[in-house]
C-alpha positions as CSV (number, residue, x, y, z in Angstrom):
1,X,112.1,108.1,102.7
2,X,108.4,106.7,103.5
3,X,107.4,107.3,107.2
4,X,106.3,104.1,109.1
5,X,103.1,104.4,110.9
6,X,102.9,102.3,114.0
7,X,99.3,101.0,114.8
8,X,98.0,99.7,117.9
9,X,94.8,97.5,117.4
10,X,93.1,97.0,120.5
11,X,91.7,93.6,121.0
12,X,90.2,91.7,124.1
13,X,87.9,88.6,124.5
14,X,84.7,89.1,122.6
15,X,86.3,91.2,119.9
16,X,84.5,91.1,116.6
17,X,87.2,89.9,114.2
18,X,85.7,91.5,111.1
19,X,86.0,94.9,112.7
20,X,89.6,94.8,112.4
21,X,91.2,92.0,110.4
22,X,89.8,93.3,106.8
23,X,90.7,96.7,107.9
24,X,94.2,96.0,108.8
25,X,94.6,94.0,105.6
26,X,93.8,97.2,103.7
27,X,96.3,99.3,105.8
28,X,99.0,96.6,105.7
29,X,98.5,96.8,101.8
30,X,100.3,100.3,101.9
31,X,103.6,98.1,102.4
32,X,103.0,96.8,98.8
33,X,104.5,100.0,97.6
34,X,107.7,98.1,98.0
35,X,106.7,95.1,96.0
36,X,108.5,94.9,92.6
37,X,105.1,94.2,90.7
38,X,102.5,96.1,93.0
39,X,104.5,99.2,93.8
40,X,104.5,100.7,90.3
41,X,100.9,100.3,90.3
42,X,100.4,102.2,93.5
43,X,102.4,105.4,92.7
44,X,104.3,107.2,95.4
45,X,103.1,106.1,98.9
46,X,104.4,108.4,101.7
47,X,103.6,105.5,104.6
48,X,104.4,102.1,105.5
49,X,102.7,100.6,108.5
50,X,103.5,98.2,111.6
51,X,101.1,96.7,113.9
52,X,100.9,95.6,117.5
53,X,97.8,93.7,118.6
54,X,97.1,94.8,122.2
55,X,95.1,92.7,124.7
56,X,94.7,92.5,128.5
57,X,97.1,89.5,128.8
58,X,99.2,87.5,126.3
59,X,96.7,84.7,126.3
60,X,95.3,84.2,122.7
61,X,92.1,86.1,122.4
62,X,88.9,84.3,121.9
63,X,86.5,86.5,119.5
64,X,82.7,87.3,119.9
65,X,81.9,83.9,118.2
66,X,84.0,82.0,120.6
67,X,85.4,78.7,119.5
68,X,83.8,78.6,116.2
69,X,86.3,81.4,115.1
70,X,90.1,81.5,115.1
71,X,91.8,83.0,118.0
72,X,94.3,86.2,117.9
73,X,97.6,86.2,119.4
74,X,98.5,89.5,121.0
75,X,101.9,91.0,120.5
76,X,101.7,93.1,123.8
77,X,99.6,93.9,126.7
78,X,97.8,97.0,127.5
79,X,100.1,97.5,130.9
80,X,103.2,96.8,128.7
81,X,102.2,99.1,125.9
82,X,102.0,102.0,128.7
83,X,105.1,100.8,130.4
84,X,107.1,100.9,127.3
85,X,106.3,104.6,126.6
86,X,105.7,103.7,123.0
87,X,103.2,106.1,121.2
88,X,101.1,104.8,118.4
89,X,100.2,106.9,115.6
90,X,97.0,105.2,114.8
91,X,94.8,103.5,117.3
92,X,92.3,101.2,115.9
93,X,89.3,100.0,118.1
94,X,86.9,97.3,117.2
95,X,83.6,96.5,118.8
96,X,83.8,95.1,122.3
97,X,81.3,94.9,125.0
98,X,77.7,96.1,124.8
99,X,75.8,97.9,127.6
100,X,74.5,95.5,130.2
101,X,70.7,95.7,131.1
102,X,71.3,98.9,133.3
103,X,73.2,100.5,130.5
104,X,76.6,100.1,132.2
105,X,79.7,99.2,130.1
106,X,82.3,97.1,131.3
107,X,85.7,97.5,129.8
108,X,88.4,94.8,129.5
109,X,91.3,95.2,132.0
110,X,93.7,97.7,131.0
111,X,91.8,99.1,127.9
112,X,90.6,102.3,129.6
113,X,94.0,103.3,130.9
114,X,95.6,102.6,127.5
115,X,93.3,104.7,125.8
116,X,93.3,107.4,128.1
117,X,97.1,107.4,128.1
118,X,97.8,107.0,124.5
119,X,94.7,108.1,122.8
120,X,95.0,111.9,123.0
121,X,98.7,111.7,121.7
122,X,97.7,109.4,118.5
123,X,97.8,111.1,115.0
124,X,94.5,109.2,114.3
125,X,91.8,107.4,116.5
126,X,89.6,104.9,114.4
127,X,86.8,102.7,115.6
128,X,84.6,100.2,114.0
129,X,81.0,99.2,114.9
130,X,80.5,99.3,118.7
131,X,84.2,100.2,119.1
132,X,82.8,104.0,119.1
133,X,81.2,103.2,122.5
134,X,84.5,102.2,123.9
135,X,85.8,105.6,122.7
136,X,82.8,107.4,124.1
137,X,83.0,105.9,127.7
138,X,86.8,106.7,127.9
139,X,86.0,110.4,126.7
140,X,87.7,110.5,123.4
141,X,84.4,111.4,121.6
142,X,83.6,114.1,123.9
143,X,82.6,117.2,121.7
144,X,82.7,115.2,118.4
145,X,80.5,113.8,115.8
146,X,80.5,110.0,115.4
147,X,78.5,106.9,114.2
148,X,78.1,103.4,115.2
149,X,76.4,100.1,114.5
150,X,72.9,100.9,113.7
151,X,71.5,97.7,115.3
152,X,72.9,98.9,118.5
153,X,72.6,102.5,118.0
154,X,70.0,103.3,120.5
155,X,71.6,101.5,123.5
156,X,75.0,102.8,122.4
157,X,73.8,106.4,122.5
158,X,72.0,105.9,125.8
159,X,75.1,104.5,127.5
160,X,77.4,107.2,126.3
161,X,78.1,110.6,127.5
162,X,75.7,113.3,126.4
163,X,78.4,115.5,125.0
164,X,78.6,113.5,121.6
165,X,76.6,114.4,118.5
166,X,75.8,111.0,117.1
167,X,75.1,110.7,113.4
168,X,72.3,108.2,112.5
169,X,72.7,107.8,108.9
170,X,76.3,107.6,108.0
171,X,78.6,104.7,106.7
172,X,81.5,106.6,108.6
173,X,82.2,110.1,110.1
174,X,85.2,111.8,110.3
175,X,85.7,114.7,113.1
176,X,89.3,116.0,113.2
177,X,91.5,112.9,113.7
178,X,88.7,110.6,114.8
179,X,87.2,108.2,112.3
180,X,84.1,106.2,113.3
181,X,82.4,103.8,111.2
182,X,78.9,102.0,111.4
183,X,78.6,98.3,111.6
184,X,81.4,95.7,110.9
185,X,81.6,96.0,106.9
186,X,81.3,99.8,106.8
187,X,84.8,99.5,108.6
188,X,86.5,98.2,105.5
189,X,84.9,101.1,103.4
190,X,86.2,103.5,106.2
191,X,89.6,101.8,105.9
192,X,89.9,102.4,102.0
193,X,88.9,106.1,102.5
194,X,91.4,106.3,105.4
195,X,94.2,104.9,103.1
196,X,93.1,107.6,100.4
197,X,93.5,110.3,102.9
198,X,96.9,109.1,103.9
199,X,98.5,107.9,100.6
200,X,96.2,109.4,98.0
201,X,93.7,108.4,95.4
202,X,95.9,106.0,93.3
203,X,97.1,103.9,96.1
204,X,93.5,103.6,97.4
205,X,92.0,102.7,94.1
206,X,94.7,100.1,93.7
207,X,94.0,98.3,97.1
208,X,90.1,98.6,96.3
209,X,90.8,96.9,93.2
210,X,93.0,94.3,94.5
211,X,90.5,93.3,97.2
212,X,87.6,93.7,94.8
213,X,85.6,95.9,97.4
214,X,82.8,98.1,95.9
215,X,83.1,102.0,96.5
216,X,80.6,103.3,99.2
217,X,80.4,107.0,100.0
218,X,80.3,108.3,103.5
219,X,76.2,108.8,103.2
220,X,75.4,105.3,101.8
221,X,73.9,103.7,104.8
222,X,70.6,101.9,104.3
223,X,70.8,100.2,107.7
224,X,69.8,103.5,109.3
225,X,66.5,103.2,107.6
226,X,66.4,99.3,108.2
227,X,66.6,99.9,111.9
228,X,64.1,102.8,112.0
229,X,66.7,105.4,112.9
230,X,65.7,108.0,110.0
């Protein structure tokens, strides 16, 4: 019988929608293994996925682009997620606050407590774009290699603890159970690679072909040069 992976998606006011919505659609695609048409194309898939969208409150979340973009309805709050005792197999962290003019990072209410409590026990932790800054300041990247959005690479590195090995040129980086991607669209490439890690090449190839996303290897990062990092 396939195992269900519980995935906690961290959201908050000012979140970047494209850091998690396309990625979650990729991961949710594993559930197509039960579809009468798609299932045979995917082969044997050992996992199914279920999601919670966790926020500071149950109010609809306004994204980085404000009222120009759709709002996201949380399914639970950070406080409730901690109180419930539920452990997420995968924690997905999109970009949030950037460092202020003094290099300080102000995290949304409850996010630090949730990540500190649940992060070390998760099977996997994944961040997209500036989500790696959140992981850095709560200590989940200590002693690890990681990457981030190249447009904000310098201020993110400067605002992070010094015990992280930041990789300037990388579409995404894997260190143990922690996956970090470069900016925005790189998250979808990482999500495809992550599904291959979970479910094998056949399922990942089906999902790539279904959403028609071109293959990009880990070192395919023209934006490192674009932003003068290499």
